[in-house]
N, CA and C atoms as an extended XYZ file, in Angstrom:
318
Properties=species:S:1:pos:R:3:atomname:S:1:resname:S:1:resid:I:1 pbc="F F F"
N       110.460       95.296       92.828 N   MET     1
C       110.158       96.102       91.667 CA  MET     1
C       109.232       97.240       92.088 C   MET     1
N       109.637       98.479       91.897 N   PRO     2
C       108.806       99.606       92.330 CA  PRO     2
C       107.563       99.732       91.451 C   PRO     2
N       106.476      100.156       92.081 N   ALA     3
C       105.223      100.367       91.346 CA  ALA     3
C       105.331      101.641       90.522 C   ALA     3
N       104.794      101.603       89.323 N   THR     4
C       104.813      102.793       88.480 CA  THR     4
C       103.645      103.692       88.854 C   THR     4
N       103.863      104.988       88.937 N   PRO     5
C       102.775      105.893       89.300 CA  PRO     5
C       101.741      105.986       88.171 C   PRO     5
N       100.510      106.303       88.550 N   ALA     6
C        99.438      106.447       87.568 CA  ALA     6
C        99.692      107.666       86.694 C   ALA     6
N        99.276      107.568       85.450 N   ALA     7
C        99.427      108.696       84.538 CA  ALA     7
C        98.498      109.821       84.982 C   ALA     7
N        99.030      111.030       85.018 N   THR     8
C        98.244      112.172       85.480 CA  THR     8
C        98.319      113.312       84.490 C   THR     8
N        97.393      114.230       84.655 N   SER     9
C        97.413      115.486       83.920 CA  SER     9
C        96.914      116.559       84.879 C   SER     9
N        97.251      117.820       84.649 N   PRO    10
C        96.833      118.857       85.582 CA  PRO    10
C        95.325      119.112       85.513 C   PRO    10
N        94.745      119.426       86.657 N   CYS    11
C        93.329      119.787       86.744 CA  CYS    11
C        93.135      121.135       86.046 C   CYS    11
N        92.013      121.274       85.358 N   GLU    12
C        91.751      122.528       84.648 CA  GLU    12
C        91.467      123.680       85.607 C   GLU    12
N        90.943      123.365       86.789 N   LYS    13
C        90.555      124.409       87.735 CA  LYS    13
C        91.687      124.803       88.684 C   LYS    13
N        92.330      123.777       89.336 N   CYS    14
C        93.336      124.106       90.349 CA  CYS    14
C        94.768      123.829       89.905 C   CYS    14
N        94.959      123.059       88.828 N   GLY    15
C        96.287      122.810       88.305 CA  GLY    15
C        97.042      121.673       88.969 C   GLY    15
N        96.452      121.022       89.953 N   ARG    16
C        97.130      119.903       90.616 CA  ARG    16
C        96.989      118.642       89.770 C   ARG    16
N        97.890      117.680       89.944 N   PRO    17
C        97.822      116.470       89.124 CA  PRO    17
C        96.622      115.591       89.480 C   PRO    17
N        95.927      115.109       88.433 N   VAL    18
C        94.769      114.234       88.592 CA  VAL    18
C        94.976      113.035       87.675 C   VAL    18
N        94.667      111.835       88.177 N   ALA    19
C        94.822      110.632       87.370 CA  ALA    19
C        93.865      110.660       86.180 C   ALA    19
N        94.282      110.047       85.087 N   PHE    20
C        93.446      110.007       83.889 CA  PHE    20
C        92.150      109.246       84.139 C   PHE    20
N        92.157      108.299       85.058 N   THR    21
C        90.974      107.486       85.307 CA  THR    21
C        89.985      108.138       86.265 C   THR    21
N        90.359      109.238       86.917 N   ALA    22
C        89.490      109.889       87.901 CA  ALA    22
C        88.377      110.678       87.216 C   ALA    22
N        87.174      110.624       87.828 N   LYS    23
C        86.050      111.406       87.308 CA  LYS    23
C        86.124      112.849       87.782 C   LYS    23
N        86.662      113.050       88.996 N   ARG    24
C        86.746      114.383       89.590 CA  ARG    24
C        88.139      114.623       90.148 C   ARG    24
N        88.478      115.887       90.291 N   CYS    25
C        89.728      116.263       90.958 CA  CYS    25
C        89.543      116.010       92.453 C   CYS    25
N        90.498      115.350       93.079 N   ILE    26
C        90.356      115.049       94.498 CA  ILE    26
C        90.630      116.271       95.369 C   ILE    26
N        91.178      117.319       94.802 N   TYR    27
C        91.491      118.515       95.578 CA  TYR    27
C        90.376      119.551       95.532 C   TYR    27
N        89.886      119.864       94.331 N   CYS    28
C        88.881      120.919       94.215 CA  CYS    28
C        87.500      120.395       93.819 C   CYS    28
N        87.399      119.144       93.373 N   GLY    29
C        86.110      118.558       93.024 CA  GLY    29
C        85.632      118.857       91.620 C   GLY    29
N        86.473      119.474       90.802 N   ALA    30
C        86.076      119.801       89.433 CA  ALA    30
C        85.899      118.520       88.621 C   ALA    30
N        84.818      118.445       87.853 N   PHE    31
C        84.544      117.267       87.030 CA  PHE    31
C        85.519      117.249       85.861 C   PHE    31
N        85.961      116.072       85.495 N   ARG    32
C        86.937      115.923       84.413 CA  ARG    32
C        86.225      115.451       83.150 C   ARG    32
N        86.221      116.286       82.116 N   TYR    33
C        85.571      115.957       80.845 CA  TYR    33
C        86.582      115.309       79.907 C   TYR    33
N        86.129      114.307       79.169 N   LYS    34
C        87.022      113.589       78.262 CA  LYS    34
C        86.821      113.971       76.803 C   LYS    34
N        85.708      114.621       76.481 N   SER    35
C        85.432      114.971       75.083 CA  SER    35
C        85.632      116.473       74.868 C   SER    35
N        85.674      116.847       73.599 N   ALA    36
C        85.907      118.245       73.233 CA  ALA    36
C        84.650      119.081       73.487 C   ALA    36
N        84.829      120.366       73.807 N   PRO    37
C        83.673      121.238       74.025 CA  PRO    37
C        82.833      121.391       72.749 C   PRO    37
N        81.509      121.489       72.956 N   GLY    38
C        80.603      121.714       71.835 CA  GLY    38
C        80.120      120.445       71.148 C   GLY    38
N        80.594      119.288       71.559 N   THR    39
C        80.164      118.037       70.934 CA  THR    39
C        79.002      117.441       71.728 C   THR    39
N        78.205      116.575       71.107 N   PRO    40
C        77.110      115.933       71.844 CA  PRO    40
C        77.608      115.080       73.017 C   PRO    40
N        78.800      114.493       72.871 N   GLU    41
C        79.360      113.710       73.972 CA  GLU    41
C        79.642      114.594       75.182 C   GLU    41
N        80.115      115.797       74.910 N   ARG    42
C        80.413      116.740       75.999 CA  ARG    42
C        79.128      117.153       76.709 C   ARG    42
N        78.046      117.362       75.964 N   GLN    43
C        76.777      117.736       76.576 CA  GLN    43
C        76.269      116.602       77.466 C   GLN    43
N        76.446      115.361       77.007 N   ALA    44
C        76.044      114.217       77.815 CA  ALA    44
C        76.896      114.130       79.085 C   ALA    44
N        78.198      114.387       78.964 N   GLU    45
C        79.082      114.374       80.132 CA  GLU    45
C        78.707      115.477       81.116 C   GLU    45
N        78.342      116.653       80.592 N   GLU    46
C        77.946      117.758       81.470 CA  GLU    46
C        76.663      117.427       82.221 C   GLU    46
N        75.726      116.747       81.558 N   ALA    47
C        74.489      116.337       82.224 CA  ALA    47
C        74.792      115.337       83.338 C   ALA    47
N        75.682      114.392       83.068 N   VAL    48
C        76.086      113.417       84.090 CA  VAL    48
C        76.780      114.134       85.249 C   VAL    48
N        77.610      115.121       84.932 N   ALA    49
C        78.325      115.865       85.972 CA  ALA    49
C        77.350      116.628       86.865 C   ALA    49
N        76.310      117.234       86.275 N   ARG    50
C        75.312      117.960       87.072 CA  ARG    50
C        74.566      117.006       88.007 C   ARG    50
N        74.170      115.850       87.498 N   GLU    51
C        73.477      114.857       88.329 CA  GLU    51
C        74.390      114.353       89.450 C   GLU    51
N        75.642      114.109       89.119 N   ASP    52
C        76.607      113.645       90.113 CA  ASP    52
C        76.829      114.707       91.187 C   ASP    52
N        76.855      115.970       90.774 N   ASP    53
C        77.048      117.068       91.715 CA  ASP    53
C        75.859      117.177       92.665 C   ASP    53
N        74.639      117.016       92.148 N   LYS    54
C        73.450      117.052       92.998 CA  LYS    54
C        73.503      115.940       94.042 C   LYS    54
N        73.872      114.744       93.595 N   LYS    55
C        73.943      113.597       94.491 CA  LYS    55
C        75.005      113.825       95.565 C   LYS    55
N        76.143      114.385       95.171 N   LEU    56
C        77.224      114.648       96.115 CA  LEU    56
C        76.798      115.666       97.168 C   LEU    56
N        76.067      116.713       96.751 N   LYS    57
C        75.594      117.729       97.701 CA  LYS    57
C        74.582      117.142       98.674 C   LYS    57
N        73.700      116.258       98.191 N   GLN    58
C        72.727      115.617       99.073 CA  GLN    58
C        73.433      114.743      100.102 C   GLN    58
N        74.405      113.962       99.662 N   GLN    59
C        75.131      113.088      100.580 CA  GLN    59
C        75.902      113.901      101.611 C   GLN    59
N        76.486      115.007      101.181 N   THR    60
C        77.225      115.867      102.105 CA  THR    60
C        76.299      116.420      103.174 C   THR    60
N        75.111      116.874      102.770 N   ALA    61
C        74.154      117.416      103.732 CA  ALA    61
C        73.695      116.337      104.715 C   ALA    61
N        73.477      115.127      104.223 N   LEU    62
C        73.051      114.037      105.108 CA  LEU    62
C        74.125      113.701      106.128 C   LEU    62
N        75.362      113.586      105.692 N   TYR    63
C        76.439      113.230      106.610 CA  TYR    63
C        76.706      114.343      107.620 C   TYR    63
N        76.570      115.581      107.196 N   ARG    64
C        76.761      116.684      108.150 CA  ARG    64
C        75.666      116.680      109.205 C   ARG    64
N        74.476      116.228      108.833 N   GLY    65
C        73.372      116.138      109.781 CA  GLY    65
C        73.457      114.932      110.689 C   GLY    65
N        74.408      114.043      110.477 N   GLY    66
C        74.577      112.880      111.332 CA  GLY    66
C        73.927      111.628      110.788 C   GLY    66
N        73.208      111.737      109.670 N   ILE    67
C        72.585      110.557      109.077 CA  ILE    67
C        73.673      109.780      108.348 C   ILE    67
N        73.660      108.474      108.505 N   GLY    68
C        74.667      107.647      107.865 CA  GLY    68
C        75.803      107.270      108.796 C   GLY    68
N        75.773      107.807      110.019 N   MET    69
C        76.788      107.444      110.996 CA  MET    69
C        76.356      106.150      111.677 C   MET    69
N        77.284      105.384      112.238 N   PRO    70
C        76.912      104.150      112.930 CA  PRO    70
C        75.925      104.423      114.063 C   PRO    70
N        75.045      103.448      114.344 N   LYS    71
C        74.042      103.613      115.398 CA  LYS    71
C        74.720      103.805      116.748 C   LYS    71
N        74.131      104.674      117.539 N   GLY    72
C        74.657      104.930      118.873 CA  GLY    72
C        75.827      105.898      118.874 C   GLY    72
N        76.166      106.430      117.733 N   GLU    73
C        77.303      107.337      117.660 CA  GLU    73
C        76.832      108.633      117.004 C   GLU    73
N        76.991      109.733      117.712 N   SER    74
C        76.614      111.020      117.148 CA  SER    74
C        77.848      111.688      116.565 C   SER    74
N        77.626      112.789      115.909 N   ALA    75
C        78.755      113.530      115.350 CA  ALA    75
C        79.647      113.994      116.501 C   ALA    75
N        80.932      113.764      116.430 N   PRO    76
C        81.814      114.128      117.545 CA  PRO    76
C        81.912      115.641      117.714 C   PRO    76
N        82.029      116.065      118.960 N   ASP    77
C        82.215      117.472      119.270 CA  ASP    77
C        83.665      117.820      118.965 C   ASP    77
N        83.876      118.601      117.937 N   GLN    78
C        85.243      118.845      117.491 CA  GLN    78
C        86.038      119.693      118.469 C   GLN    78
N        85.399      120.646      119.116 N   GLY    79
C        86.123      121.511      120.046 CA  GLY    79
C        86.656      120.746      121.237 C   GLY    79
N        85.784      119.968      121.874 N   ALA    80
C        86.200      119.188      123.034 CA  ALA    80
C        87.193      118.108      122.622 C   ALA    80
N        86.978      117.517      121.449 N   GLY    81
C        87.886      116.474      120.974 CA  GLY    81
C        89.278      117.009      120.711 C   GLY    81
N        89.347      118.211      120.151 N   LEU    82
C        90.661      118.805      119.883 CA  LEU    82
C        91.387      119.140      121.180 C   LEU    82
N        90.643      119.643      122.154 N   LEU    83
C        91.257      119.945      123.447 CA  LEU    83
C        91.775      118.661      124.098 C   LEU    83
N        90.966      117.606      124.046 N   LYS    84
C        91.379      116.315      124.608 CA  LYS    84
C        92.611      115.779      123.874 C   LYS    84
N        92.630      115.936      122.552 N   ALA    85
C        93.773      115.466      121.771 CA  ALA    85
C        95.036      116.243      122.125 C   ALA    85
N        94.893      117.539      122.349 N   LEU    86
C        96.052      118.357      122.709 CA  LEU    86
C        96.626      117.932      124.051 C   LEU    86
N        95.763      117.662      125.025 N   VAL    87
C        96.223      117.220      126.340 CA  VAL    87
C        96.872      115.839      126.227 C   VAL    87
N        96.232      114.937      125.456 N   MET    88
C        96.743      113.569      125.326 CA  MET    88
C        98.045      113.514      124.521 C   MET    88
N        98.351      114.568      123.774 N   LEU    89
C        99.569      114.582      122.972 CA  LEU    89
C       100.799      114.374      123.850 C   LEU    89
N       100.779      114.943      125.051 N   PHE    90
C       101.927      114.821      125.948 CA  PHE    90
C       101.883      113.535      126.766 C   PHE    90
N       100.686      113.040      127.042 N   VAL    91
C       100.535      111.842      127.868 CA  VAL    91
C       100.730      110.580      127.042 C   VAL    91
N        99.973      110.466      125.956 N   ASN    92
C       100.018      109.271      125.123 CA  ASN    92
C        99.807      109.695      123.665 C   ASN    92
N       100.879      109.881      122.904 N   PRO    93
C       100.740      110.369      121.531 CA  PRO    93
C        99.899      109.454      120.636 C   PRO    93
N        99.939      108.137      120.878 N   PHE    94
C        99.167      107.231      120.032 CA  PHE    94
C        97.670      107.420      120.236 C   PHE    94
N        97.263      107.711      121.465 N   ALA    95
C        95.851      107.969      121.735 CA  ALA    95
C        95.408      109.243      121.020 C   ALA    95
N        96.313      110.191      120.885 N   THR    96
C        95.991      111.438      120.187 CA  THR    96
C        95.591      111.156      118.749 C   THR    96
N        96.326      110.290      118.090 N   PHE    97
C        95.998      109.980      116.701 CA  PHE    97
C        94.642      109.297      116.593 C   PHE    97
N        94.300      108.435      117.558 N   LYS    98
C        92.991      107.796      117.565 CA  LYS    98
C        91.877      108.831      117.696 C   LYS    98
N        92.068      109.773      118.611 N   ILE    99
C        91.059      110.808      118.852 CA  ILE    99
C        90.889      111.660      117.592 C   ILE    99
N        91.986      112.081      117.005 N   LEU   100
C        91.908      112.919      115.809 CA  LEU   100
C        91.278      112.173      114.640 C   LEU   100
N        91.574      110.889      114.508 N   ARG   101
C        90.963      110.104      113.444 CA  ARG   101
C        89.455      110.013      113.630 C   ARG   101
N        89.021      109.884      114.891 N   LYS   102
C        87.598      109.801      115.163 CA  LYS   102
C        86.895      111.132      114.863 C   LYS   102
N        87.549      112.236      115.161 N   ILE   103
C        86.953      113.552      114.912 CA  ILE   103
C        86.840      113.827      113.419 C   ILE   103
N        87.887      113.567      112.687 N   PHE   104
C        87.936      113.952      111.269 CA  PHE   104
C        87.640      112.810      110.320 C   PHE   104
N        86.967      111.781      110.825 N   ARG   105
C        86.586      110.660      109.975 CA  ARG   105
C        85.540      111.129      108.959 C   ARG   105
N        85.696      110.742      107.671 N   PRO   106
C        84.735      111.204      106.652 CA  PRO   106
C        83.371      110.587      106.843 C   PRO   106
């Protein structure tokens, strides 16, 4: 029995489909409001969205600085890793995917 896809609606900012249960668009990061504009519920949602945005920016800055990565592992050098992946593409394609996953790991 095939799984039914989640109900979606277009994002207000980028127009791509976003699930009804999602808080943010996974493509552009726009917050998804559930109440009508100008209502007290909407103001409360906007306050939550601002706080969530601040937290997201702090976490992004920490991860870019290398904080939160496993001990003994620094942020990978993307230039050298890409060159190594390109060379390994012809030698061992499976190793290439491992290298690329390590470089672009969130």
